[in-house]
C-alpha positions as CSV (number, residue, x, y, z in Angstrom):
1,M,0.0,0.0,0.0
2,S,2.9,2.4,0.8
3,N,3.9,2.4,-2.9
4,A,0.4,3.0,-4.2
5,T,-0.7,6.4,-5.4
6,P,-2.5,8.3,-2.6
7,T,-6.2,8.6,-3.3
8,A,-7.2,11.0,-0.5
9,C,-5.9,14.3,0.8
10,L,-6.4,16.3,4.0
11,A,-5.4,19.9,3.7
12,L,-5.2,22.1,6.8
13,A,-5.8,25.8,6.7
14,D,-2.2,26.5,7.7
15,G,-1.0,24.7,4.5
16,R,0.0,21.4,6.0
17,I,-1.0,18.4,3.8
18,F,-1.6,14.8,4.7
19,K,-2.1,12.2,2.0
20,G,-3.6,8.8,2.4
21,Y,-6.0,6.3,0.9
22,G,-9.7,7.1,0.5
23,F,-12.7,5.0,1.3
24,G,-16.4,5.7,1.4
25,A,-17.7,8.5,-0.8
26,T,-15.6,10.5,-3.3
27,G,-15.6,14.3,-3.5
28,T,-14.5,17.1,-1.2
29,T,-15.8,18.3,2.2
30,T,-14.7,21.1,4.5
31,A,-15.1,21.1,8.3
32,E,-13.4,21.5,11.7
33,L,-11.0,18.7,12.5
34,C,-11.2,17.1,16.0
35,F,-9.9,13.8,17.5
36,N,-11.7,11.2,19.5
37,T,-9.8,8.8,21.8
38,A,-12.6,6.2,22.2
39,M,-11.5,2.6,21.6
40,T,-14.9,1.5,20.3
41,G,-18.1,3.0,19.0
42,Y,-17.0,4.5,15.7
43,Q,-20.5,4.1,14.2
44,E,-22.1,5.8,17.2
45,I,-19.6,8.6,16.9
46,M,-20.1,9.1,13.2
47,T,-23.9,9.3,13.7
48,D,-23.8,11.5,16.8
49,P,-25.5,14.8,15.7
50,S,-23.1,16.7,18.0
51,Y,-20.4,16.0,15.4
52,A,-22.1,18.1,12.7
53,G,-19.6,20.3,11.0
54,Q,-16.6,18.2,12.1
55,V,-14.2,15.6,10.6
56,V,-13.2,13.1,13.3
57,T,-9.7,11.7,13.7
58,F,-9.8,8.4,15.5
59,T,-6.7,7.9,17.7
60,F,-7.5,4.1,18.0
61,P,-6.1,2.4,14.9
62,H,-8.6,-0.5,14.5
63,I,-11.5,1.3,13.0
64,G,-14.0,-0.7,10.9
65,N,-13.1,-4.1,12.3
66,T,-16.6,-4.8,13.8
67,G,-18.5,-3.6,10.7
68,I,-21.8,-1.7,10.7
69,T,-25.2,-2.6,12.2
70,P,-28.3,-0.4,12.0
71,E,-28.8,-1.1,15.8
72,D,-25.8,1.2,16.6
73,D,-27.0,4.3,14.7
74,E,-27.5,7.3,17.0
75,A,-29.3,9.1,14.1
76,S,-30.8,8.0,10.8
77,E,-27.5,8.6,9.0
78,P,-23.9,9.7,9.6
79,V,-23.7,13.4,10.7
80,A,-20.0,13.9,11.1
81,S,-18.5,15.3,7.8
82,G,-15.9,12.6,7.5
83,M,-13.4,10.4,9.3
84,V,-9.6,10.0,9.5
85,V,-8.0,6.7,10.5
86,K,-4.5,5.2,10.9
87,W,-5.2,2.0,8.9
88,D,-7.6,1.3,6.1
89,P,-10.7,-0.5,7.5
90,T,-10.3,-4.2,7.4
91,E,-13.0,-6.8,6.6
92,P,-15.3,-6.9,9.6
93,S,-15.3,-9.8,12.0
94,N,-18.3,-9.6,14.4
95,W,-21.5,-11.6,14.7
96,R,-23.6,-8.4,14.7
97,S,-22.0,-7.0,11.5
98,A,-24.5,-6.2,8.7
99,G,-22.1,-4.4,6.4
100,E,-18.7,-2.8,5.9
101,L,-17.7,0.7,7.0
102,G,-16.6,1.9,3.6
103,D,-19.8,0.9,1.9
104,W,-21.9,2.5,4.6
105,L,-20.0,5.8,4.3
106,A,-20.3,5.7,0.5
107,R,-24.1,5.2,0.7
108,H,-24.4,8.3,3.0
109,G,-22.0,10.5,1.1
110,R,-19.2,10.6,3.8
111,I,-15.5,10.6,3.0
112,G,-13.0,8.4,4.9
113,I,-9.2,8.6,4.6
114,G,-6.8,6.0,6.0
115,G,-3.0,5.6,6.0
116,L,-2.3,8.8,7.9
117,D,0.0,9.4,10.8
118,T,-2.9,10.1,13.2
119,R,-0.5,10.6,16.2
120,R,1.1,13.5,14.4
121,L,-2.3,14.9,13.4
122,T,-3.6,14.6,17.0
123,R,-0.5,16.3,18.4
124,A,-1.1,19.2,15.9
125,I,-4.7,19.5,17.1
126,R,-3.7,19.5,20.8
127,E,-1.0,22.0,20.3
128,Q,-2.7,24.5,18.0
129,G,-6.4,23.9,18.4
130,A,-9.0,22.3,16.1
131,P,-8.0,23.4,12.6
132,H,-10.2,24.0,9.6
133,V,-9.7,21.4,6.9
134,A,-10.6,20.4,3.4
135,M,-10.7,16.6,2.7
136,A,-10.8,15.1,-0.8
137,H,-11.1,11.6,-2.1
138,D,-10.3,11.0,-5.8
139,P,-9.7,7.4,-6.9
140,E,-7.3,8.7,-9.5
141,G,-5.3,10.7,-6.9
142,K,-5.6,14.0,-8.7
143,F,-5.7,17.0,-6.2
144,D,-5.5,20.7,-6.5
145,I,-3.6,21.4,-3.3
146,E,-3.8,25.2,-3.5
147,A,-7.6,25.0,-4.0
148,L,-8.0,22.6,-1.1
149,V,-6.0,24.9,1.2
150,A,-8.1,27.8,0.1
151,Q,-11.3,25.9,0.8
152,A,-10.0,25.0,4.3
153,R,-9.2,28.7,5.0
154,A,-12.7,29.7,3.7
155,F,-14.5,27.4,6.1
156,P,-16.2,29.8,8.6
157,G,-15.7,27.7,11.7
158,L,-18.2,26.7,14.4
159,V,-18.1,29.9,16.4
160,G,-21.4,31.7,15.7
161,M,-22.8,28.7,13.8
162,D,-26.2,27.4,14.7
163,L,-26.3,23.7,13.6
164,A,-29.1,22.5,15.9
165,K,-31.7,23.5,13.2
166,E,-29.9,21.3,10.7
167,V,-30.0,18.1,12.8
168,T,-33.2,18.5,14.8
169,C,-36.4,16.5,14.1
170,A,-38.9,18.0,11.6
171,Q,-41.9,17.4,13.8
172,S,-42.8,16.1,17.3
173,Y,-42.9,12.3,18.1
174,R,-43.2,9.9,21.0
175,W,-40.3,7.8,22.1
176,D,-40.7,4.5,24.0
177,E,-37.7,2.4,23.0
178,M,-35.5,1.4,26.0
179,R,-31.8,0.5,26.3
180,W,-30.4,-2.6,24.6
181,A,-30.2,-5.6,26.9
182,W,-29.2,-9.2,26.3
183,P,-30.9,-11.3,25.0
184,E,-34.0,-9.2,24.0
185,G,-32.2,-6.3,22.4
186,Y,-34.2,-3.1,22.4
187,T,-37.6,-3.4,24.2
188,R,-40.5,-0.9,24.4
189,R,-41.7,0.9,27.5
190,T,-45.2,-0.2,28.3
191,T,-45.7,1.0,31.9
192,P,-46.8,4.6,32.8
193,G,-44.1,7.1,33.5
194,H,-43.5,10.8,34.1
195,K,-44.4,12.9,31.0
196,V,-41.2,14.5,29.8
197,V,-40.7,16.8,26.9
198,A,-37.3,16.4,25.3
199,V,-36.2,19.3,23.1
200,D,-34.1,17.9,20.2
201,F,-31.1,20.0,19.6
202,G,-29.4,17.0,18.0
203,A,-30.5,14.2,20.4
204,K,-28.8,10.8,20.4
205,R,-31.2,7.9,20.3
206,N,-29.5,6.3,23.3
207,I,-30.1,9.3,25.4
208,L,-33.8,9.0,24.6
209,R,-33.6,5.3,25.4
210,C,-32.1,6.1,28.8
211,L,-34.9,8.5,29.6
212,A,-37.4,5.8,28.7
213,S,-35.6,3.1,30.7
214,A,-35.4,5.4,33.8
215,G,-39.1,5.9,33.9
216,C,-40.1,8.7,31.4
217,D,-42.9,8.9,29.0
218,V,-41.0,10.9,26.3
219,T,-42.3,13.3,23.7
220,V,-39.6,14.9,21.5
221,L,-40.0,18.4,20.1
222,P,-37.9,20.2,17.5
223,A,-35.2,22.6,18.6
224,T,-37.3,25.7,17.8
225,A,-40.2,24.6,20.0
226,T,-41.6,27.5,22.0
227,A,-42.4,27.5,25.7
228,E,-46.1,27.5,24.8
229,E,-45.7,24.4,22.7
230,I,-43.7,22.6,25.4
231,L,-46.1,23.5,28.2
232,A,-49.1,22.4,26.1
233,H,-48.0,18.8,26.7
234,E,-48.3,19.4,30.5
235,P,-44.9,17.8,31.2
236,A,-43.6,16.8,34.6
237,G,-40.0,17.5,33.4
238,L,-38.1,19.2,30.6
239,F,-35.1,17.7,29.0
240,L,-32.6,19.7,26.9
241,S,-30.6,17.4,24.6
242,N,-27.1,17.3,23.2
243,G,-26.3,18.9,19.9
244,P,-23.7,20.6,17.7
245,G,-22.5,24.1,17.0
246,D,-22.1,27.3,19.0
247,P,-24.5,27.4,22.0
248,A,-24.6,31.2,21.9
249,A,-26.0,31.0,18.3
250,T,-28.6,28.3,19.2
251,G,-29.4,30.3,22.3
252,E,-30.8,33.1,20.2
253,Y,-34.1,31.2,20.2
254,A,-33.5,28.5,22.8
255,V,-32.6,30.8,25.8
256,P,-35.9,32.8,25.7
257,M,-37.8,29.5,25.6
258,I,-36.0,28.1,28.6
259,R,-36.4,31.3,30.6
260,E,-40.1,31.4,29.9
261,V,-40.6,27.7,30.9
262,M,-38.7,28.4,34.2
263,E,-40.8,31.5,34.8
264,R,-44.1,29.7,34.2
265,R,-43.2,26.4,35.8
266,P,-40.7,27.4,38.6
267,R,-40.7,24.0,40.3
268,M,-40.6,21.7,37.3
269,P,-37.3,19.7,37.0
270,I,-35.1,20.6,34.1
271,F,-32.2,18.5,33.0
272,G,-29.7,19.4,30.2
273,I,-26.9,17.4,28.6
274,C,-24.0,18.8,26.5
275,L,-25.4,21.6,24.3
276,G,-28.6,21.5,26.5
277,H,-26.3,22.1,29.5
278,Q,-24.7,25.0,27.8
279,L,-28.0,26.5,26.8
280,L,-29.3,26.1,30.3
281,A,-26.2,28.0,31.6
282,L,-26.8,30.8,29.1
283,S,-30.5,31.0,30.2
284,L,-29.3,31.5,33.8
285,G,-27.0,34.3,32.9
286,A,-23.7,32.6,32.4
287,Q,-21.4,32.6,29.3
288,T,-19.9,30.0,27.1
289,Q,-16.6,30.0,25.2
290,K,-14.8,28.0,22.5
291,M,-12.2,25.4,23.6
292,G,-8.9,24.8,22.0
293,H,-9.4,21.2,20.9
294,G,-12.4,20.3,23.0
295,H,-13.2,17.0,24.7
296,H,-13.9,14.0,22.5
297,G,-13.6,10.5,24.0
298,A,-14.9,7.8,26.3
299,N,-12.3,8.1,29.1
300,H,-12.7,11.5,30.7
301,P,-12.6,11.7,34.5
302,V,-15.2,14.0,36.0
303,K,-15.6,14.8,39.7
304,E,-18.9,15.5,41.3
305,H,-18.3,18.2,44.0
306,A,-21.2,17.2,46.3
307,T,-20.0,13.5,46.8
308,G,-16.3,13.6,45.7
309,K,-17.1,10.8,43.4
310,V,-15.0,10.5,40.2
311,E,-16.8,9.1,37.2
312,I,-15.2,8.0,33.9
313,T,-17.4,9.6,31.2
314,S,-18.0,10.0,27.5
315,M,-17.6,13.5,26.1
316,N,-18.0,15.3,22.8
317,H,-17.9,19.1,23.0
318,G,-15.9,22.0,21.6
319,F,-17.5,24.7,23.8
320,T,-17.6,25.0,27.5
321,V,-19.4,27.0,30.2
322,N,-17.2,29.7,31.8
323,T,-17.6,29.1,35.5
324,Q,-16.4,32.6,36.3
325,T,-19.7,33.9,34.9
326,L,-22.1,31.7,36.9
327,P,-24.5,34.0,38.7
328,A,-25.6,33.9,42.3
329,G,-27.9,30.9,43.0
330,V,-26.1,28.7,40.4
331,E,-23.1,26.6,41.3
332,E,-20.7,24.2,39.6
333,S,-21.6,20.6,40.3
334,H,-19.1,18.7,38.2
335,V,-15.6,19.4,37.0
336,S,-13.2,17.8,34.5
337,L,-10.1,16.3,36.1
338,F,-8.2,16.6,32.8
339,D,-8.2,20.4,32.6
340,G,-10.5,21.8,35.3
341,S,-13.2,22.9,32.8
342,N,-16.8,22.9,33.8
343,C,-18.8,19.6,33.5
344,G,-22.0,20.5,35.4
345,I,-24.1,23.2,37.0
346,R,-27.1,23.3,39.3
347,M,-29.4,25.8,40.7
348,T,-29.3,25.9,44.5
349,D,-33.0,26.5,45.1
350,R,-34.7,24.7,42.2
351,P,-34.5,21.2,40.6
352,V,-32.6,22.6,37.5
353,W,-29.2,21.2,36.5
354,G,-27.1,20.1,33.5
355,V,-24.0,18.2,32.8
356,Q,-21.4,18.5,30.0
357,H,-20.7,14.8,29.6
358,H,-22.9,12.2,28.0
359,P,-24.2,10.0,30.8
360,E,-25.8,7.6,28.4
361,A,-22.3,6.8,27.1
362,S,-22.8,5.4,23.6
363,P,-20.0,4.6,23.3
364,G,-18.4,4.6,26.7
365,P,-18.7,3.8,30.4
366,Q,-22.1,4.0,32.3
367,D,-20.8,5.6,35.5
368,S,-23.2,8.6,35.1
369,F,-26.5,6.8,34.3
370,Y,-27.6,7.8,37.8
371,L,-28.3,11.3,36.5
372,F,-31.3,10.0,34.6
373,E,-32.6,8.3,37.8
374,R,-32.0,11.6,39.7
375,F,-34.1,13.4,37.1
376,V,-37.0,10.9,37.7
377,E,-36.6,11.2,41.5
378,A,-36.9,15.0,41.1
379,M,-40.1,14.6,39.2
380,D,-41.3,12.2,42.0
381,R,-40.8,14.8,44.6
382,A,-42.4,17.6,42.5
383,A,-45.5,15.5,41.8
C-alpha cells in the first residue's frame, strides 16, 4: 500500500498536507477537525449529531473491524462530515455486523481517509487547536492542493454557527424504546411514566432510550419549540438534549424558551446534557466559550463536587461554560479532572441542572447513568 498512489488528501488551513487512501464517498468536504480517543463505537460517533460540521480523527487504529449494524446508529445517517483513521478499514469480524464501514460511508456521502499518521495529526490539534480542513477523495489521486488549502481557509468555523436547526427533528414524536439488553435487544416501555418533553437540539437515540428506561414517557419536540408548545404537553419535566454548533448561536431562540418555561413552571425539574447544559447555563446568565481542541472520547474523568465521586465519562464538545460567569444561585456541580473545565451546573434552590458529559455513554462507560434516575426522582418529589 505504501507504494500506491494516494487517493485522498487532507489539507489544513495552515497549509499542511496529509495524504492517504480514501474509502467511502468520493468528492470534497470542509469542516473543523477534531480527534476522538474512544477505543470502540466509531459508528455511534459518526452518527452522533453533536459532530455536525466536524471531521473526526480516530486515535484508536482499529476502525471498521466490527463492521456496521443499524442497531448502533444514533441518528438516521452519519452526521460527522468525514473520518480520518490510521489504517484502512479491514474486513469486519463480528457476529452483529450487517455491512462494511466503507460501503456504509459511501451510501451516505461521507468521506474516509486512511493511512495517515494520526498521532502526528492529533498532536497538531492538541498544540494548535482544532483546525479548519478540506478533505478530498479521488480514486485517480488528482488533487488541486492550492484549492484545497483555500477551501479550508474559507471554512467559517463553528463559532457563531447554529447547527441545531440542521440536525433536529422536523416534527414532534413519541419515544418508548429502551436501552439494549441481552438477549432481548431493544424493548419498548409499556408502563406509565412521568411525562417528559425532550427538546431535540441533536439528540442521540440512546439518550432518549435512557430516559425511557429510567421511567419517562418521552415526547420529542424540535429545537425551535416555544415554551407555549412545550407546556401544552403538561410535562412533569423538561429535558434539553445534546447537539452541535455554538451554544450562543442556538441560544438566540432556545434561551428565551428556557427562561419562559422556568418562569411559568418554577418547580418543574429541568435537565440538560452537552449543548442542552450550555443553553441552560446561558439562560441562567452565564457565558460559554470555544475550547482549543475540545473534549472527545470515552475516558474523561469527571468529579462531582457534592459527593467527591469520580466518574469516567464519555464526552463530545468544543465549547464550555465559563464558571467565572455563573450568577448567584447557580453553582458548579461537576468538573473535568483533565483540565478543570466545567462539566456540570445546578441551581441551589430549584431542581434545575445540567452536565457537559454524555451519561448515556454510547459509546463509553455508564458511571453517570444515575443522572437519569436523579431526574426521575426530582419529578417524583415535584408530583
